[in-house]
C-alpha positions as CSV (number, residue, x, y, z in Angstrom):
1,M,83.8,58.7,147.0
2,T,85.9,60.0,145.1
3,R,86.6,57.0,142.3
4,Y,82.6,57.3,142.3
5,L,82.3,61.1,142.2
6,C,85.1,60.6,139.4
7,K,83.6,58.0,137.3
8,L,80.1,60.3,137.2
9,A,81.4,62.9,136.4
10,S,83.7,60.9,133.3
11,V,87.2,62.3,134.6
12,S,90.5,59.8,135.4
13,L,91.4,59.6,139.3
14,S,94.7,60.4,138.1
15,G,93.4,63.6,136.0
16,Y,91.5,64.7,139.7
17,Y,94.5,64.6,141.8
18,R,96.3,66.5,139.3
19,W,94.0,69.2,139.1
20,Q,93.9,69.5,142.9
21,A,97.5,69.9,143.1
22,A,97.9,72.5,140.7
23,E,95.1,74.5,142.9
24,E,97.8,76.4,144.3
25,A,99.1,77.6,140.8
26,R,96.2,78.0,139.0
27,Q,95.1,80.8,141.8
28,L,98.6,82.1,141.6
29,R,97.7,83.2,138.1
30,E,94.3,83.9,138.7
31,E,95.5,86.7,141.4
32,A,98.3,87.5,138.4
33,D,95.7,87.8,136.0
34,E,93.3,89.9,137.9
35,H,96.6,92.4,139.1
36,D,97.4,92.8,135.4
37,A,93.7,93.6,133.8
38,F,92.9,96.0,137.0
39,L,96.2,97.8,134.7
40,I,94.8,97.1,131.4
41,K,91.4,98.3,132.6
42,K,93.2,101.6,134.0
43,H,94.2,102.4,130.4
44,Y,90.8,101.2,128.8
45,D,88.9,103.8,130.4
46,A,91.4,106.8,130.0
47,L,90.7,105.8,126.4
48,N,87.1,105.5,126.8
49,G,87.2,101.7,125.9
50,K,88.7,103.0,122.2
51,A,91.3,100.9,122.1
52,G,92.5,97.1,121.1
53,A,95.6,95.3,122.5
54,L,98.0,97.0,120.8
55,V,97.1,100.8,122.1
56,V,96.4,99.7,125.5
57,K,100.1,97.9,124.8
58,M,101.9,101.1,124.1
59,W,100.4,102.5,127.2
60,L,101.5,100.3,129.5
61,E,105.4,100.7,127.9
62,R,104.9,104.6,127.8
63,E,103.6,105.1,131.1
64,N,104.1,102.6,133.4
65,G,107.7,100.8,131.9
66,I,105.6,97.3,131.5
67,I,106.5,94.9,129.2
68,M,103.2,93.2,128.4
69,N,102.6,90.7,125.5
70,H,100.1,91.9,123.2
71,K,98.7,88.3,123.0
72,K,97.8,88.1,126.4
73,I,97.0,91.7,126.5
74,R,94.0,90.6,124.4
75,R,93.3,87.2,126.6
76,L,93.4,89.3,129.4
77,M,90.4,91.4,127.6
78,R,88.9,88.7,126.2
79,K,88.4,87.2,129.4
80,Y,87.3,90.2,131.6
81,K,85.4,91.8,128.6
82,L,86.7,94.7,127.8
83,V,85.3,94.9,124.5
84,A,87.7,97.8,121.8
85,T,84.8,100.0,120.7
86,I,84.7,99.5,117.3
87,R,85.2,102.1,114.9
88,Q,82.6,102.9,112.0
89,A,84.0,102.2,108.6
90,N,85.5,105.2,107.0
91,P,82.6,106.9,104.0
92,Y,85.2,108.4,101.6
93,R,87.0,105.2,101.7
94,K,84.2,103.2,100.8
95,M,83.4,105.7,97.9
96,A,86.8,106.0,96.6
97,K,87.0,102.2,96.4
98,A,83.2,102.3,94.7
99,T,83.9,105.4,92.1
100,Q,87.7,103.7,92.2
101,E,89.1,107.0,93.1
102,H,92.8,105.6,94.2
103,Q,93.3,103.7,90.7
104,T,96.2,102.0,90.1
105,C,98.4,101.3,87.0
106,P,100.0,98.6,85.8
107,N,103.7,97.6,85.8
108,L,105.5,99.0,83.4
109,L,108.9,98.3,84.8
110,K,108.9,94.2,85.5
111,R,111.8,94.8,87.4
112,Q,113.7,95.9,84.9
113,F,115.9,98.1,87.5
114,D,118.7,99.5,85.9
115,Q,117.9,100.5,82.1
116,G,121.4,102.1,81.4
117,E,120.5,105.3,81.4
118,P,120.2,108.6,84.2
119,E,117.3,108.8,85.5
120,K,115.1,106.9,82.8
121,V,113.6,104.5,85.8
122,L,113.2,106.3,89.6
123,L,112.2,104.2,91.8
124,T,109.9,105.7,95.1
125,D,109.6,104.1,98.4
126,I,108.2,104.9,101.7
127,T,109.9,103.6,105.4
128,Y,109.5,103.6,109.1
129,M,112.1,104.7,111.3
130,H,111.8,104.3,114.8
131,Y,113.7,106.3,117.2
132,G,113.6,107.9,120.5
133,N,111.6,106.5,123.0
134,G,108.8,104.9,121.3
135,Q,108.7,108.2,118.2
136,C,108.0,107.0,114.6
137,A,109.6,108.8,111.5
138,Y,108.5,108.2,107.5
139,L,111.2,108.3,105.3
140,S,110.1,109.2,101.6
141,V,112.8,108.3,98.8
142,V,113.5,108.3,95.3
143,K,116.2,106.6,93.6
144,D,117.5,106.5,89.5
145,G,117.5,102.4,89.3
146,A,120.5,102.6,87.1
147,T,122.9,105.1,88.7
148,R,121.6,104.0,92.0
149,Q,121.9,107.3,93.5
150,I,119.1,108.4,95.7
151,L,117.7,111.5,93.9
152,A,115.2,113.0,96.7
153,H,114.4,112.4,100.3
154,Y,111.8,113.8,102.7
155,L,111.3,112.9,106.3
156,S,108.2,113.9,108.6
157,S,106.4,112.5,110.9
158,S,102.9,112.5,109.4
159,L,102.2,109.8,106.7
160,A,100.4,111.8,105.2
161,M,99.8,113.3,101.5
162,P,102.7,116.0,101.9
163,I,105.4,113.1,102.2
164,V,105.2,112.1,98.4
165,E,103.7,115.6,97.4
166,R,107.4,117.2,99.3
167,T,109.4,114.2,98.1
168,L,108.4,114.7,94.1
169,E,108.8,118.4,94.8
170,K,112.7,118.0,95.7
171,L,113.1,115.0,92.9
172,L,111.4,118.3,90.7
173,D,114.1,120.4,92.2
174,R,117.0,118.1,91.6
175,L,116.0,117.2,88.1
176,D,115.7,121.0,86.9
177,G,113.6,120.8,84.3
178,N,115.6,117.8,83.0
179,I,113.4,115.4,82.7
180,H,113.9,111.9,80.5
181,P,111.7,111.7,77.7
182,E,110.3,108.0,78.9
183,A,110.9,108.8,82.3
184,L,109.5,106.1,84.6
185,L,107.9,106.5,87.6
186,H,107.8,103.5,90.2
187,S,105.7,102.7,93.3
188,D,103.8,99.6,95.0
189,Q,100.6,100.1,95.1
190,G,100.4,102.2,98.4
191,M,97.5,104.5,99.2
192,H,99.8,108.1,98.5
193,Y,100.9,106.8,94.8
194,T,97.1,105.4,93.3
195,H,95.7,109.0,95.4
196,P,94.1,110.9,92.2
197,R,96.1,114.0,94.1
198,F,99.8,112.6,93.3
199,R,99.0,110.9,90.6
200,L,98.0,114.3,89.0
201,L,101.7,115.8,90.0
202,V,103.2,112.8,88.4
203,R,101.4,113.5,85.3
204,K,102.2,117.1,84.9
205,A,105.9,116.9,85.8
206,G,106.3,114.5,83.0
207,F,106.3,111.4,84.2
208,T,104.9,108.0,83.0
209,Q,103.7,106.2,86.4
210,S,104.1,102.4,87.3
211,M,102.9,100.2,90.0
212,S,104.2,96.7,91.5
213,R,102.0,94.3,91.2
214,K,99.8,93.5,94.5
215,G,102.0,91.8,97.3
216,N,105.0,91.8,95.3
217,C,107.6,93.1,97.4
218,W,109.9,91.5,94.3
219,D,108.8,93.6,91.7
220,N,110.3,97.1,94.4
221,A,113.2,95.4,95.6
222,A,115.9,98.1,94.6
223,M,114.6,100.3,97.0
224,E,114.1,97.8,100.2
225,S,117.6,96.6,99.4
226,F,118.5,100.7,99.5
227,F,116.4,101.1,103.1
228,G,117.7,97.6,104.4
229,H,121.3,99.0,103.5
230,M,120.9,102.3,105.3
231,K,118.9,100.4,108.2
232,D,122.3,98.3,108.6
233,D,124.6,101.5,108.6
234,L,123.1,104.0,110.3
235,E,122.8,104.0,113.6
236,Y,119.5,105.9,114.4
237,K,117.6,104.8,117.3
238,T,119.6,106.5,119.8
239,C,118.6,109.9,118.4
240,M,115.9,111.6,120.5
241,T,114.5,114.5,118.3
242,L,113.2,114.1,114.0
243,L,115.9,117.7,113.9
244,E,118.6,114.8,114.5
245,L,116.9,112.3,113.1
246,R,117.0,114.1,109.8
247,T,120.5,115.4,110.1
248,K,121.6,111.7,110.5
249,V,119.4,111.0,107.5
250,D,120.8,113.9,105.1
251,D,124.6,112.7,106.1
252,Y,123.9,110.0,105.4
253,I,122.1,110.4,101.7
254,A,125.0,112.9,101.3
255,Y,128.1,110.1,102.6
256,Y,125.7,106.7,100.3
257,N,125.5,109.3,96.6
258,S,129.0,110.2,96.6
259,E,131.4,108.0,99.1
260,R,129.9,104.5,99.4
261,Y,131.5,102.0,96.6
262,Q,129.3,99.5,95.1
263,W,130.8,96.6,93.6
264,A,127.9,96.5,91.2
265,L,128.7,100.0,90.4
266,K,132.2,98.6,88.9
267,K,133.0,99.7,91.9
268,M,132.4,103.3,92.0
269,T,129.9,105.6,94.4
270,P,126.9,106.3,92.3
271,D,127.8,109.4,91.4
272,E,130.7,108.1,89.9
273,F,128.6,105.8,87.7
274,R,126.3,108.9,87.0
275,S,129.4,110.2,85.4
276,H,130.4,107.3,84.2
277,L,127.5,106.5,82.0
278,L,126.9,110.2,81.1
279,I,130.6,110.1,79.2
280,A,129.9,106.4,78.1
281,S,126.8,107.7,76.2
């Protein structure tokens, strides 16, 4: 009878017996799925359904101490029909795109980071710094392309526009009115740098703005290099407060500028190399 029924269902006899033998394992998986789905639904409901897999993953880790792969969470949410509420498109973003309010600039730098003159090529970017118990801070930096000095930096718990505005203020304080006549401020095409408010501040300061080509990380590789070295050198993930992290970053940048010798700078520190270039000129 079994052979006959398998033939009717177009199933091999060996396949049927394998499926039958795996019944216990399937039941265990189903029970595990139900248990995990219960935890997921608890946070899904607490957030009024406005939670995708990544948000649920963070809540599970923070509230329950459970590490669960986001792909598994997505699978279970699909399985139990826990669909995240889709946010409406931001009308301001649509309007900005339609009116080209956020405008990009051409890549005037073309990877010529070192043009042999201090404060002529200024590179800027923002990086993430995860610390403490899953907290995240954002570091905005301006670097001199010729001397590799960090001329200005600002650490914030927010990615709002003040992070780049405050960095620019610090840069202007550092330069104290001595703006190179051909000064170039180069960045990626991030929304901070294409924002009309920031672009106006850059023009008023006397800088020409330049931007990397879209999706081309090599156009701002010098900034990525600094961030990479900093994260390798600096023990920052154990910091428990933003103030503690800020102190570590301040100390590291002071060390980087005045004590960290670099082979490409003729074995000098960035501060020493700046003095060297000024004397040579």
